[in-house]
C-alpha positions as CSV (number, residue, x, y, z in Angstrom):
1,M,-99.7,-57.0,-5.2
2,W,-99.8,-53.7,-6.6
3,R,-97.6,-50.8,-6.5
4,V,-99.0,-47.6,-5.3
5,E,-95.5,-45.3,-5.2
6,T,-92.0,-45.6,-5.0
7,E,-89.6,-43.1,-3.6
8,G,-85.7,-44.1,-3.3
9,S,-84.8,-47.0,-1.7
10,V,-88.7,-47.5,-0.2
11,S,-91.4,-48.7,-2.2
12,M,-95.2,-48.6,-0.9
13,Y,-97.7,-51.1,-1.7
14,G,-101.0,-52.6,-1.3
15,V,-101.9,-56.0,-0.4
16,E,-103.3,-58.6,-2.1
17,E,-101.7,-61.4,-0.1
18,T,-100.6,-62.1,3.5
19,R,-97.5,-60.4,4.7
20,Y,-96.1,-59.3,8.4
21,C,-94.2,-56.5,9.5
22,H,-90.4,-57.4,10.1
23,L,-90.8,-54.4,12.7
24,C,-94.0,-55.5,15.2
25,G,-94.6,-58.7,13.6
26,K,-98.0,-58.1,12.9
27,R,-100.2,-59.1,9.8
28,I,-100.3,-56.2,7.6
29,T,-104.1,-55.3,6.5
30,G,-103.3,-52.2,4.5
31,R,-100.7,-50.5,2.5
32,Y,-97.0,-51.6,3.4
33,Y,-93.5,-50.2,2.7
34,Q,-90.6,-52.2,1.4
35,Y,-87.1,-51.5,1.9
36,T,-84.2,-52.3,-0.7
37,N,-82.8,-54.1,2.2
38,G,-85.6,-56.3,2.1
39,L,-87.3,-55.1,4.8
40,T,-91.2,-54.5,5.1
41,V,-92.5,-52.2,7.5
42,C,-96.5,-51.7,8.5
43,A,-98.2,-48.3,8.1
44,A,-98.0,-47.6,11.5
45,C,-94.3,-48.6,11.9
46,E,-93.6,-46.6,9.4
47,R,-94.8,-43.7,11.1
48,S,-93.5,-44.7,14.6
49,A,-90.1,-46.4,14.0
50,P,-87.1,-45.0,14.9
51,R,-84.7,-44.7,12.0
52,C,-81.4,-45.3,11.0
53,A,-78.9,-42.4,10.8
54,R,-77.4,-43.7,7.9
55,C,-79.9,-44.8,5.4
56,N,-83.2,-43.6,7.2
57,A,-85.0,-46.9,7.3
58,P,-87.1,-48.1,10.3
59,T,-84.8,-50.0,12.7
60,P,-85.6,-53.2,14.0
61,T,-84.1,-53.5,17.2
62,V,-81.9,-56.7,16.5
63,G,-78.7,-56.2,15.2
64,A,-79.0,-52.7,15.5
65,R,-76.7,-49.8,17.6
66,L,-77.2,-47.2,19.4
67,S,-73.8,-45.0,19.8
68,R,-73.1,-43.2,22.9
69,R,-74.0,-40.2,21.4
70,G,-77.5,-41.5,20.0
71,V,-76.8,-42.3,16.4
72,L,-78.9,-45.2,15.7
73,L,-77.3,-47.6,12.9
74,C,-79.7,-50.6,11.6
75,A,-77.9,-54.2,11.4
76,R,-76.7,-53.6,7.3
77,C,-75.0,-50.3,8.1
78,V,-73.6,-51.1,10.9
79,R,-71.6,-53.6,9.3
80,E,-70.7,-51.3,6.3
81,T,-70.2,-48.1,8.6
82,F,-66.1,-47.4,10.0
83,A,-65.9,-46.1,13.4
84,C,-63.4,-43.5,14.5
85,D,-60.4,-45.0,15.5
86,I,-60.6,-42.8,19.0
87,C,-64.0,-42.2,20.0
88,Q,-65.7,-45.2,18.5
89,E,-68.6,-43.4,17.1
90,P,-70.0,-44.3,13.6
91,I,-68.5,-42.2,11.2
92,L,-71.6,-41.0,8.8
93,G,-69.8,-38.1,6.8
94,S,-66.3,-37.4,6.2
95,W,-63.4,-39.1,7.8
96,Y,-59.5,-38.7,7.9
97,T,-56.5,-40.4,7.7
98,Y,-52.9,-39.6,8.4
99,Q,-49.5,-40.7,7.3
100,E,-48.4,-43.6,9.7
101,L,-45.2,-43.9,11.2
102,V,-45.3,-47.4,12.3
103,A,-47.1,-50.2,10.4
104,T,-50.9,-51.0,11.9
105,P,-52.9,-53.9,11.1
106,E,-55.6,-51.7,9.5
107,L,-55.9,-48.0,8.4
108,R,-56.7,-45.7,11.3
109,R,-59.6,-43.4,10.4
110,Y,-60.8,-40.6,12.6
111,C,-64.3,-39.0,12.8
112,A,-64.1,-35.1,12.0
113,E,-65.1,-33.9,16.0
114,C,-61.8,-35.6,17.2
115,V,-59.7,-33.9,14.6
116,R,-61.0,-30.6,15.3
117,D,-61.2,-30.8,19.3
118,R,-58.2,-33.6,20.1
119,P,-54.6,-32.8,20.6
120,H,-52.8,-34.0,17.8
121,C,-49.5,-36.3,18.0
122,D,-46.2,-34.2,17.3
123,L,-45.0,-36.9,15.0
124,C,-47.7,-38.1,12.3
125,Q,-50.4,-35.4,13.0
126,S,-53.3,-37.6,13.8
127,P,-55.2,-36.9,16.9
128,T,-54.8,-38.4,20.3
129,G,-56.9,-40.7,22.2
130,P,-56.6,-43.4,24.7
131,G,-53.4,-44.3,25.7
132,A,-51.4,-41.1,24.0
133,V,-48.4,-40.4,26.1
134,T,-47.2,-36.4,26.9
135,L,-43.5,-36.2,27.1
136,T,-41.6,-33.9,29.7
137,D,-41.7,-31.0,26.9
138,G,-45.1,-31.0,26.6
139,Q,-45.2,-32.7,23.1
140,Y,-47.8,-35.5,22.5
141,R,-47.7,-38.9,20.9
142,C,-50.6,-41.1,20.0
143,V,-50.8,-44.7,20.7
144,V,-49.5,-46.1,17.9
145,C,-46.0,-43.6,17.9
146,A,-45.7,-44.2,21.4
147,S,-45.7,-48.0,21.6
148,D,-42.1,-47.9,19.3
149,L,-40.4,-45.0,20.9
150,V,-36.7,-45.1,21.5
151,I,-36.7,-44.2,25.3
152,G,-33.7,-43.0,27.0
153,E,-30.2,-42.3,25.9
154,P,-28.9,-45.3,25.9
155,A,-31.3,-46.8,23.7
156,I,-30.4,-43.9,21.4
157,R,-27.0,-44.3,21.1
158,L,-27.9,-48.0,20.3
159,V,-29.5,-46.6,17.1
160,Y,-26.7,-44.2,16.4
161,T,-24.2,-47.0,16.1
162,D,-26.2,-48.7,13.8
163,A,-26.6,-45.7,11.8
164,L,-23.0,-45.4,11.7
165,K,-22.8,-49.1,10.9
166,Q,-25.0,-48.3,7.8
167,L,-23.1,-45.3,7.0
168,A,-20.0,-47.6,6.7
169,Q,-21.9,-49.6,4.2
170,I,-23.0,-47.1,1.8
171,V,-19.9,-44.8,1.5
172,D,-16.8,-45.3,0.2
173,T,-14.3,-43.7,2.4
174,P,-15.1,-44.0,6.2
175,L,-16.0,-40.9,8.3
176,R,-12.5,-40.0,10.1
177,H,-14.3,-38.3,13.0
178,T,-17.9,-39.5,14.4
179,P,-19.6,-36.6,15.6
180,P,-20.7,-36.6,19.5
181,L,-24.3,-37.3,19.7
182,D,-26.2,-34.5,21.6
183,V,-30.1,-35.7,23.0
184,V,-32.1,-32.6,23.4
185,N,-35.6,-31.7,23.9
186,R,-38.0,-29.7,21.1
187,R,-37.2,-26.5,22.9
188,R,-33.4,-27.0,23.2
189,M,-33.2,-27.8,19.3
190,G,-34.8,-24.4,18.5
191,E,-32.6,-22.7,20.7
192,T,-29.3,-24.6,19.3
193,R,-30.1,-23.7,15.6
194,R,-31.0,-20.4,16.7
195,T,-27.7,-19.7,17.9
196,Y,-25.9,-21.9,15.4
197,A,-27.9,-20.0,12.7
198,R,-26.0,-16.1,14.6
199,E,-22.3,-17.8,14.2
200,A,-20.5,-17.2,11.2
201,G,-18.7,-19.9,9.3
202,Q,-20.6,-23.0,10.5
203,M,-21.9,-26.1,8.3
204,G,-24.9,-27.5,8.8
205,G,-27.9,-29.5,7.8
206,A,-31.0,-30.1,9.6
207,H,-33.5,-33.0,9.4
208,G,-37.5,-33.6,10.2
209,E,-40.9,-33.7,9.2
210,D,-43.1,-31.1,7.4
211,G,-46.3,-31.7,9.5
212,G,-48.3,-32.0,7.0
213,G,-48.3,-28.3,5.7
214,A,-48.0,-27.0,9.6
215,A,-44.8,-25.7,10.7
216,R,-41.6,-27.8,10.1
217,H,-40.8,-29.8,13.2
218,V,-37.1,-30.3,12.9
219,L,-36.0,-33.6,14.5
220,G,-32.0,-33.4,14.0
221,F,-29.5,-31.2,13.1
222,F,-25.9,-31.5,12.2
223,V,-23.2,-28.8,12.7
224,R,-19.6,-28.2,12.0
225,T,-18.4,-25.3,13.9
226,Q,-14.3,-24.2,14.5
227,G,-13.7,-27.6,13.0
228,K,-15.5,-29.7,15.6
229,P,-18.8,-31.5,14.3
230,I,-22.0,-32.3,16.3
231,I,-25.2,-34.1,16.0
232,Y,-28.3,-32.9,17.9
233,I,-31.4,-35.3,17.9
234,E,-34.8,-34.7,19.7
235,A,-35.7,-37.0,22.3
236,G,-38.7,-39.1,22.2
237,L,-38.7,-40.5,18.5
238,T,-39.9,-43.5,17.2
239,R,-37.1,-46.3,16.1
240,G,-37.5,-46.1,12.5
241,L,-37.6,-41.9,12.3
242,L,-34.8,-41.9,15.0
243,L,-32.8,-44.1,12.9
244,G,-33.6,-42.1,9.4
245,T,-33.2,-38.8,11.2
246,L,-29.3,-40.1,12.6
247,A,-28.8,-41.6,9.3
248,H,-29.3,-38.4,7.6
249,E,-27.3,-36.2,9.8
250,L,-24.2,-38.6,9.2
251,G,-24.8,-38.0,5.6
252,H,-24.1,-34.2,6.0
253,A,-21.1,-35.4,8.3
254,W,-19.5,-37.3,5.9
255,Q,-20.3,-35.0,3.3
256,S,-18.5,-32.1,5.3
257,E,-15.6,-34.2,5.7
258,Q,-15.4,-34.4,2.0
259,L,-15.6,-30.9,0.9
260,G,-13.6,-29.7,3.8
261,A,-13.4,-25.5,3.4
262,A,-15.8,-26.2,0.3
263,A,-18.5,-26.7,2.5
264,G,-19.7,-23.2,2.4
265,A,-20.5,-23.3,-1.6
266,L,-22.4,-26.9,-1.2
267,D,-25.5,-27.0,-3.5
268,P,-28.5,-27.3,-0.6
269,L,-30.4,-29.5,-3.0
270,V,-27.4,-31.8,-3.0
271,S,-26.7,-31.9,0.7
272,E,-30.3,-32.4,1.6
273,G,-30.7,-35.0,-1.6
274,F,-27.2,-36.7,-0.1
275,A,-27.9,-36.9,3.3
276,E,-31.9,-38.2,2.4
277,W,-30.0,-40.5,0.1
278,V,-28.0,-42.1,2.8
279,A,-31.1,-42.3,4.9
280,Y,-33.3,-44.1,2.1
281,H,-30.3,-46.9,1.9
282,T,-30.2,-47.0,5.7
283,L,-33.8,-47.7,6.0
284,M,-34.3,-50.1,3.2
285,A,-31.2,-51.9,4.9
286,R,-33.2,-52.5,7.6
287,G,-36.5,-53.4,5.9
288,L,-38.6,-49.8,6.8
289,R,-39.8,-49.8,3.6
290,T,-42.6,-47.9,4.0
291,L,-40.5,-44.7,5.6
292,A,-38.1,-44.9,2.7
293,I,-40.6,-44.6,0.1
294,R,-42.6,-41.7,2.0
295,A,-39.1,-39.7,1.6
296,R,-39.3,-40.4,-2.3
297,E,-42.8,-38.6,-2.3
298,R,-41.7,-35.2,-1.1
299,Q,-42.1,-32.5,-3.2
300,D,-39.8,-30.2,-1.2
301,L,-36.3,-30.0,-1.3
302,Y,-35.4,-33.1,0.6
303,G,-37.7,-35.5,-1.8
304,R,-36.1,-33.6,-5.1
305,G,-32.5,-33.6,-4.0
306,L,-33.2,-37.6,-3.0
307,E,-34.6,-38.1,-6.5
308,Q,-31.7,-36.6,-7.8
309,L,-29.4,-38.6,-6.2
310,L,-31.2,-42.0,-7.0
311,S,-31.5,-41.3,-10.9
312,I,-27.7,-40.7,-10.9
313,E,-27.4,-43.8,-9.3
314,Q,-29.5,-45.7,-11.1
315,S,-28.5,-44.5,-14.6
316,R,-24.4,-44.3,-13.5
317,G,-23.8,-46.1,-10.6
318,R,-23.3,-45.4,-7.0
319,A,-19.8,-44.1,-7.2
320,E,-21.1,-41.1,-9.4
321,A,-23.5,-40.3,-6.9
322,L,-20.5,-40.3,-4.3
323,R,-19.0,-38.1,-6.9
324,V,-21.7,-35.6,-6.9
325,A,-21.9,-35.5,-3.3
326,R,-18.2,-34.9,-2.9
327,A,-18.1,-32.1,-5.9
328,G,-21.0,-30.6,-4.0
329,R,-23.4,-29.9,-6.8
330,L,-24.8,-31.4,-10.0
């Protein structure tokens, strides 16, 4: 056997011994091509055989896959190539992933076409596919988020009760007045926040997702106006997101009671940081570690404030973190 030329993953040879083409099965009588994956191809098949879209090798039919879009992959590339979680097409270029709100057995990956052309979940921002749901207010929930939604006010209030229980274990002074809970859709949440923003003398705080750089999606809102506290919570949240948001708003409620008339001078870093600190400890206590750790990765006011409170707690104890919350500033 003598080599004629080499180009990329294929070498062309002349024949000095008996060989058979792996595609047509015929004895090779002239030049042949051998690929790094061990495939041996006669000159005729080299010219005419269909080629793998990923490695460009002539492709035998055994073990190969032809996708719905006509993408052909050889057996090896079928094993090595990720498929889009929605359309199941092989991903030959860049793939995308999003931070999950609900634990999944494997990382979900999406092709550029699905990311570009499909509606996105209003919670985790991933593109939606089979199994997704649309809420009555027009929001989308992907199949993973939809699998863990807390539906209906009775179920939401059970989570609120759990958040109140966790707050009592985190702070050193009980919450004197439990804020009533108002479950609203996204549009009503926006209208409520705008209404209170126009009123003077109210103390409030909001909690939400930043949407990966998109407009911030506010999920919960605490306000004390004319001495009366209330918490607004958006319907249609996953269990972990609902618990964390309720705990955050209860943190605002507790701090508002402690500060009283001084609430107007509250440092926003301490305000949002303390509320996130309450949410962090609540989520950790309920085994929702991924969501809790994700809060620490935020680089905005919420994440920076949380890190400040956690640092104070670690170095000087929880009593000092609560003292800072009562003072309203570092």
